[in-house]
N, C-alpha and C positions, 0 to 999 in steps of 0.2 A: 504493500500500500503505499502511496505517495505520501500520506500524512506521517507515516513512520519515518520516511526519509526526511521530512521536513523537521522533525523534532529529534532526530537521531544525532544531531550535532550538538546537543546538549551534554553537558558533563553528567557522568554516572550519579553524582550526589544529588542532582535535581530529581532523577527518577526514583532514587531511593526516599527522599523526603515525601514526594508525592505519593508514591506507592504506600508508604508507612501511614500517611495521614488518610488515604483513601481507604485502605484496609480497616483502619481504625474506625471510619465512619460507617463502613458496610457492617463491621462486626458489632458495633454497638446498635445498629438497626436491627440486624437479626436477633440480637441478644434481648432486646425488647419483647420480641415475640415469646421467647423461650421464657423469659421472667414472667410475663403475663398468663401464659399458659400452666407454668408451675404455680403461680399464685392462686389460679382459679381452682386449684386442687387441694389448697389449704384451708384450714378453718379460719373464718375472720376472727381477729382479735388474738390469735396466738403469737407466740415469739417469732416463729418462722415468718408468718405472714407480715408481722411488723419489720423484720429484716429484710425481707423481699421488697417491701415498699421502698425502703431506702437505698437498696441496690438498683431498683427501678428508677430512681430520681438521679442517682449517680451515673447511670447507663444514659439517661437522657441528656443530662450535662455534657458527658463525653461526646455524645453525639452531636450536639450543637457546636461545641468548640471545634471538633474535627471537621465537620462539613463546612463550617465557615472559613477555616484555614485552607482546606482544600480549593475552595473556590477562589480565594485570595491568591494563592499560589498560581493557579491557572491563569488568572486576569495578569498577574505580574510577568510570569515567566513566557507566557505566550505573546503578550504585547512586546516583550524585550526580544522574542525570536523575530516577530515579524518586523520589527525595527531593524534588526541586524540583516535580516534578508533584503529588505530595501535598500540599505546602504551597499551591500554587496553587489546587487543588481546595478545600482546607479555607477559604481566603481567599474563594473564590467563594460557598461555601456560607454563610459568615458574612454576605455582603453580600446573599443572596438573602431573599426573604420566605418566610414559613411556607408558604404555598399552593404555591409553586413547588418547594420541597423535598419536600413531600408529594405532589406530582403525579409527580416524578421516582421517588420511593421511597427510603426509608432504605436498604433492602437493595441497591438499585443502587449508592448512593454508598459504602457500607461494603464491598461486594464487590469495587468497582472499586479501592478505596484499599488493601484488604487482600489477598485471594486472588489478583486479577488482577495486581497489582503484583508479588506474589512470583513468580507463574508467568512473567511476564515476564523478571524478574531471572534466574530458574533456567534458562530456555529460550535465553536469549541466548549463553551459553557454547558450546552445541551449535551454534547458528546461526553462531557465528563460526567454529567449525571447518568448518563446511559451506562457508562463503565462502572460507577458505584453500584447501580442497580443489578448489574450482572453479577457482582461480587456478592451482593445480597441474596440474589437467586440461587447462586451456588450455595452458599452458607445455609440457606433456609432448606436445599434439597438434601444437605447432610442431616438437618435436623428431622426432616420427614423420613429419612432412612432409618435414623434411630428409633422413631416412633412406630413405623410400620413398613415393613419390606414391600409388600403388595402395592401400598400407596406410592412407594418410591418408585417402583417400576413403572407404574402409570405416569407418574411426573416425568421420569426420563424419557418416555415415549412421547409425551406431549411436547417437551422441550426440544427434543431431536426433530420432531415433525416441523415445529415452527422455525427451528434454525435452517433447515432446509428450504422451506419456503421463502424465507428472509433472504438467503444467499443466492437463491435463483433469481430473484428480483433485482437483488444488488448489481449483479453483473450486467444486466439489461439497463439498469438506471445509470450506472457509470457511463456505459457507451453513448446513451442519449444525452446526458449532461456534458459528455466531451463534444459532442457535435454541436450542441448549443452554445458553447463556449466559443467553438471556432466561428460560427456564424455572428456571434456578439462581436467578436474582434474584427471581422469583416464590415460588420455594421459601423463600428466606431471608425474604422479607417476610411470608409465610403463618407460617413459624416463630416470628417475631418477635411476630405477633399472638397466636400460641398462649401464648408465654411471658408477654406482657403481660396477658392475661386468664386466666392459669392458674388462678387459685382459683375464678373463676366457672365456667370449663369444667368443673371438677372436679364442680360441682353439676348439670351436665347432661350424661348419657350421650349423648344424641342430638346435641348440639352438639359434643361431643368427636369423636364417630365421623365427623361431617360433615368436621370440619377435618382429621382424619387421613387420611380418604378423599381429600380435596383435596391433601394433602401427597404422598400415594402416587402420584396421577395427575402431579403435577408433577415428582417424582423419577423415575418410570417413562419420562416423555417425556424428560428430560434424559439419561437412561441410553441410551435407544434412538438418539438423536441421536448421541452420543459413539460408541457402538459402531459405528454406520454409517459414521462419519468415520474411525474407526481402520481399519476393514476396507477403505476406500478408499485409505487411506494404505499399507496392507500390501500391496494390489494394485499400487500404484506402485512400491514397494520391490522386491518380487519381479520385476516386469516389467523394472525396469531391471538387475537382476542378470543376468536371462536374456539380454538383450540384448548386454551385454558378454560373457557366455560364448559366445553366437553369434559375437561379434566375433572372440574368440580363435579359434574353430573355423573361421571363415572365412578367416582369415589364415594358419592352418596347413594347410588343406585346399584352399582355393580359390586364393590368390595363386599358388602354383606353377603351377597350371593356366592362369591368365590370361595368363602370360608368363614371360619369363626372369627370375628372381630369385635372387641368390645365397644360399647357406645362410647365410652370415655376416649378409646384410641382413635376411634372414627372421628370424634369431635376435634381432637387435636391435630390430627392430620388434615382435616377440612379446613380448620382454622390457620393452619400454616399456609395451605394453598391460597385461601382468600387473602392472606397477609401478603404473599408474594405476588398476588395479581397486580397490585399497584406497581412495584419495581418492573415486572414483566412489561407493563404498559409504558413505563418510562424508557425501557429498552427499545421496544417497538417504536416508541414515538421518537426516539434518538436517532432511528435508522435514516430519515430524511436529513437531518442535521449533519449526520456523518457522511452522507452522500454529497451533500453541498460542500462540506469542509474537504473531503477527499478530492473533488474537482478543483476546488481553489488552490488546495496544496499541489496538485498535479501540474496546474498552470505555473505557479511559482517555481517548482523544483525543475520542470522542463525548461523553463525560460531561463534560469540560471545555469543549467547544464549546456544549453545551446550557446549561451553567451560565453561561457567558460571556454567551450570548444573552440569558438571563432577566435578568442583572444590566444589561445594556446597555438592555433594553427598559424596566426600572424607572428607570434613571437618566434616560432620555429622557423618561418620563413626568412628571418632576419630583419634587421632594422632597415629602413628606407635609406637610400644614398643621400649623402650630405648635400645641401643645397649649394649650386654653384654661385660664384660672384655674379651678382646681378649687374648687367650692362646697361649702358644709357639707351633708352628707347629711341629708335630712329623712325623717322616719318615713313609711313606706308600708305598705300592707296586702297587696300582691299585686304580682307581676311578670308582664306579660301580653305575648303575641307575637300579632301579627294579620296573616295572610296572609304569612308569612315564606318565602322561597324561597332556597334555596342551590344553585349549580351547580357540581359538581366536575369539572374538565377531564379529558380522557382523557389516558393515558400509554402507554408501551410495555408495560406489565405489566397494565394492567386498562382496562375501558370506563370513560367517564365516566358521571355519573349526576345526576339532579335530585332534590333533597329538597324537599317542601313542595307547595304552600302549607301552612303549619302555624300553626294556632290553638292556643295554649297559655297556661295561667294556673296560677301557682304562688303559692300564700298564703305571706305573709312568714314564718309560724312552722312551716311544714310542710317537712321534708327531702325533696328530689327527687334520685334518682339515674338517670343516663341512661348505658345500656350499649350497645355495639356487638355484632355478630354473635359475636365471640369472648368476650364477657362483659366485656371491658375497659371 
């Protein structure tokens, strides 16, 4: 996953601190369930009941501290990672030559540094909640295994089926979001071309209509890909919820028929499943945020890798020859080009092209203007 590559640059101490705090928050979350279930089986007013009450309060306090700390760490560390990535990319842009930057596209660079970096920052909070919910779900599964093995088997089947459905939709969603990002980059590039040649475009209705038609096509394609991706994420969310509702129903209606199980054990197992339904909903609900964060991280990681490759290739080619001593300009009558050819390399947003061969003569006293398709 590209989001793993994005955060992999951090020191191991960051992972250890965040892992410890997240595990503490998840453990206290699951511990609350166990304490409540245990307290419900004790007599009110006894020493054990009184003791469990204070343990319950302490666990809630630890959960509150750990959860706040986890979200604070995510905000601080992630924003620092985004800032460092932006500065690295800008440094690579500074070291690239003009042709490499134009081949990648100004819109792709600005979109990655702006919209995609912001999207990644916003989505990671929800992703963090989903990761903690995964830990809570696993710990609750251990508790269910202790209470009832048949209930644990049903729980494993339900979790495995939900995971398969989510992974299947995940692959499709990532492909669709990647296509949408490519169309977004092309849309911004064309929009920038429209703005750069705005005055000239105003002079030609046909040129303006052609540009607007191209912008509409790109925007429509990005819209369709995103809608299809969100529909897939919605299907996985609903399917996951239905699977856990079926799990609750199976435990209530099927477990008693499969063998002898006490009412107290059935109640504890069912309570645990109902308790974990909230974290499971958070996990499934975090899938869209994870998909968005993965697409944004892919945009940043791939852009930085492409710029790094260009810089290394230019450095391997050696430095440019030193400039010669400038000579005094002499009067001339014309500037001429003979059989000049320029080859523009292809990129992810557009095909390459060849311009020329060109023969051109400009008299020294005659103004000449060269315009592109937008009028710029």
